[in-house]
mmCIF file of the C-alpha atoms, coordinates in Angstrom:
data_MODEL
# 
_entry.id   MODEL 
# 
loop_
_atom_site.group_PDB 
_atom_site.id 
_atom_site.type_symbol 
_atom_site.label_atom_id 
_atom_site.label_alt_id 
_atom_site.label_comp_id 
_atom_site.label_asym_id 
_atom_site.label_entity_id 
_atom_site.label_seq_id 
_atom_site.pdbx_PDB_ins_code 
_atom_site.Cartn_x 
_atom_site.Cartn_y 
_atom_site.Cartn_z 
_atom_site.occupancy 
_atom_site.B_iso_or_equiv 
_atom_site.pdbx_formal_charge 
_atom_site.auth_seq_id 
_atom_site.auth_comp_id 
_atom_site.auth_asym_id 
_atom_site.auth_atom_id 
_atom_site.pdbx_PDB_model_num 
ATOM 1   C CA . MET A 1 1   ? 10.086  24.783  40.144 1.00 0.00 ? 1   MET A CA 1 
ATOM 2   C CA . GLU A 1 2   ? 7.361   22.367  41.233 1.00 0.00 ? 2   GLU A CA 1 
ATOM 3   C CA . LYS A 1 3   ? 4.444   20.617  39.672 1.00 0.00 ? 3   LYS A CA 1 
ATOM 4   C CA . THR A 1 4   ? 1.795   18.487  41.371 1.00 0.00 ? 4   THR A CA 1 
ATOM 5   C CA . LYS A 1 5   ? 0.978   15.254  39.572 1.00 0.00 ? 5   LYS A CA 1 
ATOM 6   C CA . GLU A 1 6   ? -1.605  12.542  40.102 1.00 0.00 ? 6   GLU A CA 1 
ATOM 7   C CA . PHE A 1 7   ? -1.482  10.905  43.552 1.00 0.00 ? 7   PHE A CA 1 
ATOM 8   C CA . ASP A 1 8   ? -0.116  14.221  44.888 1.00 0.00 ? 8   ASP A CA 1 
ATOM 9   C CA . ILE A 1 9   ? 3.432   13.494  43.736 1.00 0.00 ? 9   ILE A CA 1 
ATOM 10  C CA . LYS A 1 10  ? 5.573   16.633  43.596 1.00 0.00 ? 10  LYS A CA 1 
ATOM 11  C CA . ILE A 1 11  ? 8.389   17.235  41.146 1.00 0.00 ? 11  ILE A CA 1 
ATOM 12  C CA . TYR A 1 12  ? 11.348  19.534  41.736 1.00 0.00 ? 12  TYR A CA 1 
ATOM 13  C CA . TRP A 1 13  ? 14.568  20.372  39.964 1.00 0.00 ? 13  TRP A CA 1 
ATOM 14  C CA . LEU A 1 14  ? 17.576  20.657  42.262 1.00 0.00 ? 14  LEU A CA 1 
ATOM 15  C CA . GLN A 1 15  ? 21.117  21.869  41.772 1.00 0.00 ? 15  GLN A CA 1 
ATOM 16  C CA . ILE A 1 16  ? 23.668  19.717  43.606 1.00 0.00 ? 16  ILE A CA 1 
ATOM 17  C CA . ASP A 1 17  ? 27.265  20.947  43.740 1.00 0.00 ? 17  ASP A CA 1 
ATOM 18  C CA . GLY A 1 18  ? 30.280  18.914  44.794 1.00 0.00 ? 18  GLY A CA 1 
ATOM 19  C CA . LEU A 1 19  ? 29.619  15.819  42.724 1.00 0.00 ? 19  LEU A CA 1 
ATOM 20  C CA . SER A 1 20  ? 32.863  14.286  41.520 1.00 0.00 ? 20  SER A CA 1 
ATOM 21  C CA . CYS A 1 21  ? 31.893  10.790  40.348 1.00 0.00 ? 21  CYS A CA 1 
ATOM 22  C CA . HIS A 1 22  ? 29.073  8.271   40.088 1.00 0.00 ? 22  HIS A CA 1 
ATOM 23  C CA . SER A 1 23  ? 29.866  7.095   43.601 1.00 0.00 ? 23  SER A CA 1 
ATOM 24  C CA . CYS A 1 24  ? 28.590  10.469  44.862 1.00 0.00 ? 24  CYS A CA 1 
ATOM 25  C CA . ILE A 1 25  ? 25.336  9.927   43.006 1.00 0.00 ? 25  ILE A CA 1 
ATOM 26  C CA . ASP A 1 26  ? 24.981  6.407   44.408 1.00 0.00 ? 26  ASP A CA 1 
ATOM 27  C CA . THR A 1 27  ? 25.558  7.742   47.938 1.00 0.00 ? 27  THR A CA 1 
ATOM 28  C CA . ILE A 1 28  ? 22.799  10.355  47.589 1.00 0.00 ? 28  ILE A CA 1 
ATOM 29  C CA . LYS A 1 29  ? 20.351  7.881   46.064 1.00 0.00 ? 29  LYS A CA 1 
ATOM 30  C CA . LYS A 1 30  ? 20.992  5.309   48.773 1.00 0.00 ? 30  LYS A CA 1 
ATOM 31  C CA . ASN A 1 31  ? 20.456  7.806   51.581 1.00 0.00 ? 31  ASN A CA 1 
ATOM 32  C CA . LEU A 1 32  ? 17.317  9.335   50.059 1.00 0.00 ? 32  LEU A CA 1 
ATOM 33  C CA . SER A 1 33  ? 15.817  5.877   49.499 1.00 0.00 ? 33  SER A CA 1 
ATOM 34  C CA . GLU A 1 34  ? 15.791  5.479   53.287 1.00 0.00 ? 34  GLU A CA 1 
ATOM 35  C CA . LEU A 1 35  ? 13.459  8.455   53.679 1.00 0.00 ? 35  LEU A CA 1 
ATOM 36  C CA . PRO A 1 36  ? 9.645   8.112   53.719 1.00 0.00 ? 36  PRO A CA 1 
ATOM 37  C CA . GLY A 1 37  ? 7.588   9.383   50.802 1.00 0.00 ? 37  GLY A CA 1 
ATOM 38  C CA . SER A 1 38  ? 8.897   7.158   47.988 1.00 0.00 ? 38  SER A CA 1 
ATOM 39  C CA . VAL A 1 39  ? 11.671  9.591   47.147 1.00 0.00 ? 39  VAL A CA 1 
ATOM 40  C CA . ASN A 1 40  ? 12.967  9.103   43.605 1.00 0.00 ? 40  ASN A CA 1 
ATOM 41  C CA . ILE A 1 41  ? 15.871  11.153  42.297 1.00 0.00 ? 41  ILE A CA 1 
ATOM 42  C CA . GLU A 1 42  ? 17.812  11.138  39.038 1.00 0.00 ? 42  GLU A CA 1 
ATOM 43  C CA . ILE A 1 43  ? 21.088  13.072  39.123 1.00 0.00 ? 43  ILE A CA 1 
ATOM 44  C CA . TYR A 1 44  ? 23.141  14.256  36.158 1.00 0.00 ? 44  TYR A CA 1 
ATOM 45  C CA . LEU A 1 45  ? 26.845  14.259  36.909 1.00 0.00 ? 45  LEU A CA 1 
ATOM 46  C CA . GLU A 1 46  ? 27.679  16.584  33.993 1.00 0.00 ? 46  GLU A CA 1 
ATOM 47  C CA . ASP A 1 47  ? 25.886  19.658  35.351 1.00 0.00 ? 47  ASP A CA 1 
ATOM 48  C CA . GLY A 1 48  ? 24.775  18.617  38.847 1.00 0.00 ? 48  GLY A CA 1 
ATOM 49  C CA . LYS A 1 49  ? 21.059  18.979  38.073 1.00 0.00 ? 49  LYS A CA 1 
ATOM 50  C CA . ALA A 1 50  ? 18.704  16.538  39.766 1.00 0.00 ? 50  ALA A CA 1 
ATOM 51  C CA . PHE A 1 51  ? 15.131  15.538  38.966 1.00 0.00 ? 51  PHE A CA 1 
ATOM 52  C CA . LEU A 1 52  ? 13.269  14.796  42.205 1.00 0.00 ? 52  LEU A CA 1 
ATOM 53  C CA . GLU A 1 53  ? 9.887   13.111  42.841 1.00 0.00 ? 53  GLU A CA 1 
ATOM 54  C CA . PHE A 1 54  ? 8.312   12.493  46.245 1.00 0.00 ? 54  PHE A CA 1 
ATOM 55  C CA . ASP A 1 55  ? 5.036   12.368  48.175 1.00 0.00 ? 55  ASP A CA 1 
ATOM 56  C CA . PRO A 1 56  ? 4.649   15.575  50.246 1.00 0.00 ? 56  PRO A CA 1 
ATOM 57  C CA . GLN A 1 57  ? 2.266   13.823  52.609 1.00 0.00 ? 57  GLN A CA 1 
ATOM 58  C CA . PHE A 1 58  ? 5.224   12.001  54.118 1.00 0.00 ? 58  PHE A CA 1 
ATOM 59  C CA . ILE A 1 59  ? 8.183   14.355  53.793 1.00 0.00 ? 59  ILE A CA 1 
ATOM 60  C CA . ARG A 1 60  ? 8.976   18.019  53.030 1.00 0.00 ? 60  ARG A CA 1 
ATOM 61  C CA . ILE A 1 61  ? 11.362  19.247  50.369 1.00 0.00 ? 61  ILE A CA 1 
ATOM 62  C CA . ASP A 1 62  ? 13.511  21.051  52.930 1.00 0.00 ? 62  ASP A CA 1 
ATOM 63  C CA . ARG A 1 63  ? 14.129  17.745  54.741 1.00 0.00 ? 63  ARG A CA 1 
ATOM 64  C CA . ILE A 1 64  ? 15.341  16.159  51.498 1.00 0.00 ? 64  ILE A CA 1 
ATOM 65  C CA . ILE A 1 65  ? 17.677  19.063  50.792 1.00 0.00 ? 65  ILE A CA 1 
ATOM 66  C CA . GLU A 1 66  ? 18.916  18.893  54.372 1.00 0.00 ? 66  GLU A CA 1 
ATOM 67  C CA . ARG A 1 67  ? 19.736  15.189  54.012 1.00 0.00 ? 67  ARG A CA 1 
ATOM 68  C CA . ILE A 1 68  ? 21.730  15.862  50.822 1.00 0.00 ? 68  ILE A CA 1 
ATOM 69  C CA . GLU A 1 69  ? 23.674  18.633  52.551 1.00 0.00 ? 69  GLU A CA 1 
ATOM 70  C CA . GLU A 1 70  ? 24.371  16.342  55.514 1.00 0.00 ? 70  GLU A CA 1 
ATOM 71  C CA . LEU A 1 71  ? 26.239  14.137  53.040 1.00 0.00 ? 71  LEU A CA 1 
ATOM 72  C CA . GLY A 1 72  ? 28.618  17.015  52.270 1.00 0.00 ? 72  GLY A CA 1 
ATOM 73  C CA . PHE A 1 73  ? 27.070  18.450  49.112 1.00 0.00 ? 73  PHE A CA 1 
ATOM 74  C CA . ASP A 1 74  ? 25.647  21.893  48.413 1.00 0.00 ? 74  ASP A CA 1 
ATOM 75  C CA . CYS A 1 75  ? 22.018  21.672  47.313 1.00 0.00 ? 75  CYS A CA 1 
ATOM 76  C CA . ARG A 1 76  ? 19.407  24.249  46.306 1.00 0.00 ? 76  ARG A CA 1 
ATOM 77  C CA . LEU A 1 77  ? 16.089  24.457  44.515 1.00 0.00 ? 77  LEU A CA 1 
ATOM 78  C CA . LEU A 1 78  ? 16.101  25.558  40.896 1.00 0.00 ? 78  LEU A CA 1 
ATOM 79  C CA . ASP A 1 79  ? 13.173  27.963  40.788 1.00 0.00 ? 79  ASP A CA 1 
ATOM 80  C CA . ASP A 1 80  ? 14.271  29.906  37.721 1.00 0.00 ? 80  ASP A CA 1 
ATOM 81  C CA . VAL A 1 81  ? 13.647  27.227  35.117 1.00 0.00 ? 81  VAL A CA 1 
ATOM 82  C CA . ASP A 1 82  ? 10.435  25.857  33.673 1.00 0.00 ? 82  ASP A CA 1 
ATOM 83  C CA . ASP A 1 83  ? 11.729  22.406  32.818 1.00 0.00 ? 83  ASP A CA 1 
ATOM 84  C CA . ALA A 1 84  ? 9.307   20.481  35.020 1.00 0.00 ? 84  ALA A CA 1 
ATOM 85  C CA . GLU A 1 85  ? 6.397   21.868  33.027 1.00 0.00 ? 85  GLU A CA 1 
ATOM 86  C CA . SER A 1 86  ? 7.648   20.125  29.874 1.00 0.00 ? 86  SER A CA 1 
ATOM 87  C CA . ASN A 1 87  ? 7.773   16.602  31.306 1.00 0.00 ? 87  ASN A CA 1 
ATOM 88  C CA . THR A 1 88  ? 5.951   13.989  29.255 1.00 0.00 ? 88  THR A CA 1 
ATOM 89  C CA . THR A 1 89  ? 5.145   10.350  30.018 1.00 0.00 ? 89  THR A CA 1 
ATOM 90  C CA . ILE A 1 90  ? 4.624   7.814   27.232 1.00 0.00 ? 90  ILE A CA 1 
ATOM 91  C CA . THR A 1 91  ? 3.904   4.083   27.192 1.00 0.00 ? 91  THR A CA 1 
ATOM 92  C CA . ILE A 1 92  ? 5.508   1.988   24.457 1.00 0.00 ? 92  ILE A CA 1 
ATOM 93  C CA . PHE A 1 93  ? 4.796   -1.655  23.621 1.00 0.00 ? 93  PHE A CA 1 
ATOM 94  C CA . VAL A 1 94  ? 8.153   -3.329  22.991 1.00 0.00 ? 94  VAL A CA 1 
ATOM 95  C CA . GLU A 1 95  ? 8.526   -6.708  21.309 1.00 0.00 ? 95  GLU A CA 1 
ATOM 96  C CA . GLY A 1 96  ? 11.583  -8.867  21.829 1.00 0.00 ? 96  GLY A CA 1 
ATOM 97  C CA . MET A 1 97  ? 11.859  -8.591  25.618 1.00 0.00 ? 97  MET A CA 1 
ATOM 98  C CA . THR A 1 98  ? 12.307  -12.205 26.716 1.00 0.00 ? 98  THR A CA 1 
ATOM 99  C CA . CYS A 1 99  ? 13.942  -11.952 30.143 1.00 0.00 ? 99  CYS A CA 1 
ATOM 100 C CA . LYS A 1 100 ? 14.994  -9.586  32.927 1.00 0.00 ? 100 LYS A CA 1 
ATOM 101 C CA . SER A 1 101 ? 18.253  -8.933  31.126 1.00 0.00 ? 101 SER A CA 1 
ATOM 102 C CA . CYS A 1 102 ? 16.269  -7.360  28.280 1.00 0.00 ? 102 CYS A CA 1 
ATOM 103 C CA . THR A 1 103 ? 14.325  -5.043  30.605 1.00 0.00 ? 103 THR A CA 1 
ATOM 104 C CA . ASP A 1 104 ? 17.522  -4.092  32.444 1.00 0.00 ? 104 ASP A CA 1 
ATOM 105 C CA . ASN A 1 105 ? 19.192  -3.361  29.113 1.00 0.00 ? 105 ASN A CA 1 
ATOM 106 C CA . ILE A 1 106 ? 16.387  -1.004  28.065 1.00 0.00 ? 106 ILE A CA 1 
ATOM 107 C CA . GLU A 1 107 ? 16.147  0.761   31.446 1.00 0.00 ? 107 GLU A CA 1 
ATOM 108 C CA . THR A 1 108 ? 19.917  1.171   31.864 1.00 0.00 ? 108 THR A CA 1 
ATOM 109 C CA . ASN A 1 109 ? 20.581  2.499   28.362 1.00 0.00 ? 109 ASN A CA 1 
ATOM 110 C CA . LEU A 1 110 ? 17.612  4.863   28.206 1.00 0.00 ? 110 LEU A CA 1 
ATOM 111 C CA . MET A 1 111 ? 18.449  6.323   31.622 1.00 0.00 ? 111 MET A CA 1 
ATOM 112 C CA . LYS A 1 112 ? 21.865  7.344   30.253 1.00 0.00 ? 112 LYS A CA 1 
ATOM 113 C CA . ILE A 1 113 ? 20.177  9.765   27.836 1.00 0.00 ? 113 ILE A CA 1 
ATOM 114 C CA . ASN A 1 114 ? 20.011  13.387  28.900 1.00 0.00 ? 114 ASN A CA 1 
ATOM 115 C CA . GLY A 1 115 ? 16.380  14.415  29.316 1.00 0.00 ? 115 GLY A CA 1 
ATOM 116 C CA . ILE A 1 116 ? 15.006  11.000  30.272 1.00 0.00 ? 116 ILE A CA 1 
ATOM 117 C CA . HIS A 1 117 ? 14.086  10.942  33.956 1.00 0.00 ? 117 HIS A CA 1 
ATOM 118 C CA . LYS A 1 118 ? 12.356  7.647   34.552 1.00 0.00 ? 118 LYS A CA 1 
ATOM 119 C CA . VAL A 1 119 ? 12.097  4.314   32.719 1.00 0.00 ? 119 VAL A CA 1 
ATOM 120 C CA . LYS A 1 120 ? 10.084  1.262   33.776 1.00 0.00 ? 120 LYS A CA 1 
ATOM 121 C CA . ALA A 1 121 ? 10.114  -1.841  31.571 1.00 0.00 ? 121 ALA A CA 1 
ATOM 122 C CA . ASP A 1 122 ? 7.532   -4.525  32.356 1.00 0.00 ? 122 ASP A CA 1 
ATOM 123 C CA . LEU A 1 123 ? 8.396   -7.976  31.021 1.00 0.00 ? 123 LEU A CA 1 
ATOM 124 C CA . MET A 1 124 ? 4.900   -9.416  31.514 1.00 0.00 ? 124 MET A CA 1 
ATOM 125 C CA . THR A 1 125 ? 2.966   -6.688  29.673 1.00 0.00 ? 125 THR A CA 1 
ATOM 126 C CA . LYS A 1 126 ? 5.780   -5.854  27.212 1.00 0.00 ? 126 LYS A CA 1 
ATOM 127 C CA . GLN A 1 127 ? 5.286   -2.189  28.112 1.00 0.00 ? 127 GLN A CA 1 
ATOM 128 C CA . VAL A 1 128 ? 7.970   0.443   28.689 1.00 0.00 ? 128 VAL A CA 1 
ATOM 129 C CA . THR A 1 129 ? 6.849   3.636   30.454 1.00 0.00 ? 129 THR A CA 1 
ATOM 130 C CA . ILE A 1 130 ? 9.144   6.625   30.015 1.00 0.00 ? 130 ILE A CA 1 
ATOM 131 C CA . THR A 1 131 ? 9.068   10.068  31.625 1.00 0.00 ? 131 THR A CA 1 
ATOM 132 C CA . TYR A 1 132 ? 11.182  12.580  29.740 1.00 0.00 ? 132 TYR A CA 1 
ATOM 133 C CA . GLN A 1 133 ? 11.740  16.304  29.300 1.00 0.00 ? 133 GLN A CA 1 
ATOM 134 C CA . SER A 1 134 ? 10.380  17.201  25.883 1.00 0.00 ? 134 SER A CA 1 
ATOM 135 C CA . SER A 1 135 ? 12.563  20.287  25.611 1.00 0.00 ? 135 SER A CA 1 
ATOM 136 C CA . LEU A 1 136 ? 15.686  18.071  25.636 1.00 0.00 ? 136 LEU A CA 1 
ATOM 137 C CA . ILE A 1 137 ? 14.632  14.963  23.719 1.00 0.00 ? 137 ILE A CA 1 
ATOM 138 C CA . THR A 1 138 ? 11.737  13.979  21.455 1.00 0.00 ? 138 THR A CA 1 
ATOM 139 C CA . LYS A 1 139 ? 9.598   10.849  21.389 1.00 0.00 ? 139 LYS A CA 1 
ATOM 140 C CA . ASP A 1 140 ? 10.981  9.929   17.955 1.00 0.00 ? 140 ASP A CA 1 
ATOM 141 C CA . GLU A 1 141 ? 14.539  10.085  19.300 1.00 0.00 ? 141 GLU A CA 1 
ATOM 142 C CA . ILE A 1 142 ? 13.576  7.779   22.170 1.00 0.00 ? 142 ILE A CA 1 
ATOM 143 C CA . LEU A 1 143 ? 11.946  5.307   19.772 1.00 0.00 ? 143 LEU A CA 1 
ATOM 144 C CA . GLU A 1 144 ? 15.068  5.386   17.610 1.00 0.00 ? 144 GLU A CA 1 
ATOM 145 C CA . ARG A 1 145 ? 17.215  4.513   20.646 1.00 0.00 ? 145 ARG A CA 1 
ATOM 146 C CA . ILE A 1 146 ? 14.955  1.547   21.416 1.00 0.00 ? 146 ILE A CA 1 
ATOM 147 C CA . GLU A 1 147 ? 15.382  0.310   17.845 1.00 0.00 ? 147 GLU A CA 1 
ATOM 148 C CA . CYS A 1 148 ? 19.148  0.695   18.153 1.00 0.00 ? 148 CYS A CA 1 
ATOM 149 C CA . LEU A 1 149 ? 19.008  -1.664  21.147 1.00 0.00 ? 149 LEU A CA 1 
ATOM 150 C CA . GLY A 1 150 ? 17.496  -4.323  18.877 1.00 0.00 ? 150 GLY A CA 1 
ATOM 151 C CA . PHE A 1 151 ? 13.825  -4.125  19.889 1.00 0.00 ? 151 PHE A CA 1 
ATOM 152 C CA . GLU A 1 152 ? 10.659  -3.405  17.916 1.00 0.00 ? 152 GLU A CA 1 
ATOM 153 C CA . TYR A 1 153 ? 8.062   -1.031  19.305 1.00 0.00 ? 153 TYR A CA 1 
ATOM 154 C CA . GLN A 1 154 ? 4.513   0.264   19.058 1.00 0.00 ? 154 GLN A CA 1 
ATOM 155 C CA . THR A 1 155 ? 3.163   3.346   20.778 1.00 0.00 ? 155 THR A CA 1 
ATOM 156 C CA . GLU A 1 156 ? 0.003   2.926   22.862 1.00 0.00 ? 156 GLU A CA 1 
ATOM 157 C CA . SER A 1 157 ? -2.221  4.681   20.324 1.00 0.00 ? 157 SER A CA 1 
ATOM 158 C CA . ASN A 1 158 ? -0.792  2.748   17.379 1.00 0.00 ? 158 ASN A CA 1 
ATOM 159 C CA . LYS A 1 159 ? -1.279  -0.556  19.179 1.00 0.00 ? 159 LYS A CA 1 
ATOM 160 C CA . GLN A 1 160 ? -4.922  0.261   19.894 1.00 0.00 ? 160 GLN A CA 1 
ATOM 161 C CA . ILE A 1 161 ? -5.497  1.032   16.219 1.00 0.00 ? 161 ILE A CA 1 
ATOM 162 C CA . ALA A 1 162 ? -3.697  -2.139  15.143 1.00 0.00 ? 162 ALA A CA 1 
ATOM 163 C CA . ASP A 1 163 ? -5.698  -4.251  17.589 1.00 0.00 ? 163 ASP A CA 1 
ATOM 164 C CA . GLU A 1 164 ? -8.956  -2.770  16.296 1.00 0.00 ? 164 GLU A CA 1 
ATOM 165 C CA . ILE A 1 165 ? -7.979  -3.506  12.692 1.00 0.00 ? 165 ILE A CA 1 
ATOM 166 C CA . ILE A 1 166 ? -7.016  -7.083  13.565 1.00 0.00 ? 166 ILE A CA 1 
ATOM 167 C CA . ASN A 1 167 ? -10.313 -7.623  15.379 1.00 0.00 ? 167 ASN A CA 1 
ATOM 168 C CA . ILE A 1 168 ? -12.306 -6.273  12.425 1.00 0.00 ? 168 ILE A CA 1 
ATOM 169 C CA . GLU A 1 169 ? -10.357 -8.421  9.953  1.00 0.00 ? 169 GLU A CA 1 
ATOM 170 C CA . MET A 1 170 ? -10.778 -11.541 12.079 1.00 0.00 ? 170 MET A CA 1 
ATOM 171 C CA . GLU A 1 171 ? -14.516 -10.953 12.531 1.00 0.00 ? 171 GLU A CA 1 
ATOM 172 C CA . SER A 1 172 ? -14.918 -10.426 8.797  1.00 0.00 ? 172 SER A CA 1 
ATOM 173 C CA . THR A 1 173 ? -12.908 -13.543 7.992  1.00 0.00 ? 173 THR A CA 1 
ATOM 174 C CA . LEU A 1 174 ? -14.859 -15.674 10.430 1.00 0.00 ? 174 LEU A CA 1 
ATOM 175 C CA . ASP A 1 175 ? -18.163 -14.383 9.058  1.00 0.00 ? 175 ASP A CA 1 
ATOM 176 C CA . ASN A 1 176 ? -17.193 -15.145 5.463  1.00 0.00 ? 176 ASN A CA 1 
ATOM 177 C CA . LYS A 1 177 ? -15.187 -18.329 5.853  1.00 0.00 ? 177 LYS A CA 1 
ATOM 178 C CA . GLY A 1 178 ? -16.223 -19.709 9.197  1.00 0.00 ? 178 GLY A CA 1 
ATOM 179 C CA . LYS A 1 179 ? -17.808 -22.777 7.605  1.00 0.00 ? 179 LYS A CA 1 
ATOM 180 C CA . ASN A 1 180 ? -14.549 -23.739 5.905  1.00 0.00 ? 180 ASN A CA 1 
ATOM 181 C CA . LEU A 1 181 ? -12.214 -23.419 8.877  1.00 0.00 ? 181 LEU A CA 1 
ATOM 182 C CA . ASN A 1 182 ? -10.512 -26.460 10.403 1.00 0.00 ? 182 ASN A CA 1 
ATOM 183 C CA . LYS A 1 183 ? -9.052  -26.804 13.869 1.00 0.00 ? 183 LYS A CA 1 
ATOM 184 C CA . CYS A 1 184 ? -6.083  -28.842 15.004 1.00 0.00 ? 184 CYS A CA 1 
ATOM 185 C CA . PHE A 1 185 ? -4.319  -29.389 18.315 1.00 0.00 ? 185 PHE A CA 1 
ATOM 186 C CA . ILE A 1 186 ? -0.532  -29.548 18.415 1.00 0.00 ? 186 ILE A CA 1 
ATOM 187 C CA . THR A 1 187 ? 1.765   -30.440 21.317 1.00 0.00 ? 187 THR A CA 1 
ATOM 188 C CA . ILE A 1 188 ? 4.856   -28.202 21.416 1.00 0.00 ? 188 ILE A CA 1 
ATOM 189 C CA . THR A 1 189 ? 7.817   -28.835 23.726 1.00 0.00 ? 189 THR A CA 1 
ATOM 190 C CA . GLY A 1 190 ? 10.555  -26.384 24.618 1.00 0.00 ? 190 GLY A CA 1 
ATOM 191 C CA . MET A 1 191 ? 8.385   -23.383 25.513 1.00 0.00 ? 191 MET A CA 1 
ATOM 192 C CA . THR A 1 192 ? 9.779   -21.868 28.707 1.00 0.00 ? 192 THR A CA 1 
ATOM 193 C CA . CYS A 1 193 ? 7.953   -18.546 29.064 1.00 0.00 ? 193 CYS A CA 1 
ATOM 194 C CA . SER A 1 194 ? 5.196   -16.313 27.705 1.00 0.00 ? 194 SER A CA 1 
ATOM 195 C CA . SER A 1 195 ? 7.659   -14.850 25.205 1.00 0.00 ? 195 SER A CA 1 
ATOM 196 C CA . CYS A 1 196 ? 7.942   -18.271 23.527 1.00 0.00 ? 196 CYS A CA 1 
ATOM 197 C CA . VAL A 1 197 ? 4.154   -18.421 23.190 1.00 0.00 ? 197 VAL A CA 1 
ATOM 198 C CA . ALA A 1 198 ? 4.006   -14.876 21.796 1.00 0.00 ? 198 ALA A CA 1 
ATOM 199 C CA . LYS A 1 199 ? 6.754   -15.628 19.262 1.00 0.00 ? 199 LYS A CA 1 
ATOM 200 C CA . ILE A 1 200 ? 4.938   -18.725 17.962 1.00 0.00 ? 200 ILE A CA 1 
ATOM 201 C CA . GLU A 1 201 ? 1.607   -16.885 17.723 1.00 0.00 ? 201 GLU A CA 1 
ATOM 202 C CA . ARG A 1 202 ? 3.190   -13.885 16.003 1.00 0.00 ? 202 ARG A CA 1 
ATOM 203 C CA . ASN A 1 203 ? 4.958   -15.946 13.328 1.00 0.00 ? 203 ASN A CA 1 
ATOM 204 C CA . LEU A 1 204 ? 2.090   -18.342 12.636 1.00 0.00 ? 204 LEU A CA 1 
ATOM 205 C CA . SER A 1 205 ? -0.371  -15.452 12.289 1.00 0.00 ? 205 SER A CA 1 
ATOM 206 C CA . LYS A 1 206 ? 1.684   -14.192 9.336  1.00 0.00 ? 206 LYS A CA 1 
ATOM 207 C CA . ILE A 1 207 ? 0.911   -17.330 7.343  1.00 0.00 ? 207 ILE A CA 1 
ATOM 208 C CA . THR A 1 208 ? -1.910  -17.019 4.790  1.00 0.00 ? 208 THR A CA 1 
ATOM 209 C CA . GLY A 1 209 ? -4.809  -19.247 5.737  1.00 0.00 ? 209 GLY A CA 1 
ATOM 210 C CA . ILE A 1 210 ? -4.267  -19.240 9.502  1.00 0.00 ? 210 ILE A CA 1 
ATOM 211 C CA . HIS A 1 211 ? -7.073  -17.295 11.182 1.00 0.00 ? 211 HIS A CA 1 
ATOM 212 C CA . GLY A 1 212 ? -6.631  -17.970 14.881 1.00 0.00 ? 212 GLY A CA 1 
ATOM 213 C CA . ILE A 1 213 ? -4.089  -19.370 17.340 1.00 0.00 ? 213 ILE A CA 1 
ATOM 214 C CA . LEU A 1 214 ? -4.803  -20.192 20.973 1.00 0.00 ? 214 LEU A CA 1 
# 
């Protein structure tokens, strides 16, 4: 079953037989990564199903299947299921990511969940983009897993609403109390990254009477 996405990326479901361990999966991934077309594949050891993405301008699906079979596995297209049609991509704003270990933790643990096909955590923007099969897992279940890992989250739409409310409140406060506001400059040592800055701003903004932090 195939579906064309933006940038002409094609998605297929494959059935790969002969998988006996995670080493088999690693072997397939390593070999496919050497092919042109930005081939991305996620393989489920339990049932041998594989979620495949690639750019058809650079490589054909039959060449990918051929490469898998050259490695000693049986591989075929799954054209009798409609799973690819139910793929959904969401962007979540996650607070608490302070280093690469945090992003690796989120990506590794979410990718273990059946139905999640792709996870990209960005430390700089605090965004986690997830592609999942909505017939196997829901957005609420994914958000619950993120909370279980010790992180707080906001969906893209909720963050936009929150930002708009904050902007309105700040504009109103400045209009009404602007004449009574004082400014001060403080030197802070020990900040090592943008997460430190964000943590200070977030906690100070909770204090009554503080209207802006730069």
